C-alpha positions in Angstrom: -29.6 1.6 -18.6 -32.7 -0.6 -18.8 -32.7 -1.4 -15.1 -32.8 -4.6 -13.3 -33.8 -7.2 -15.9 -32.2 -10.5 -15.0 -34.6 -12.2 -17.4 -32.5 -11.0 -20.3 -29.0 -11.1 -18.9 -28.7 -13.2 -15.7 -25.0 -12.3 -15.5 -25.5 -8.6 -16.0 -28.9 -7.7 -14.5 -28.0 -4.1 -14.2 -26.7 -3.8 -17.8 -29.4 -5.8 -19.6 -29.8 -3.7 -22.7 -30.5 -6.4 -25.3 
């Protein structure tokens, strides 16, 4: 999706869309 963005969703770093 967006990629690895644990800064947004620490529990779903691979699904951080918001």
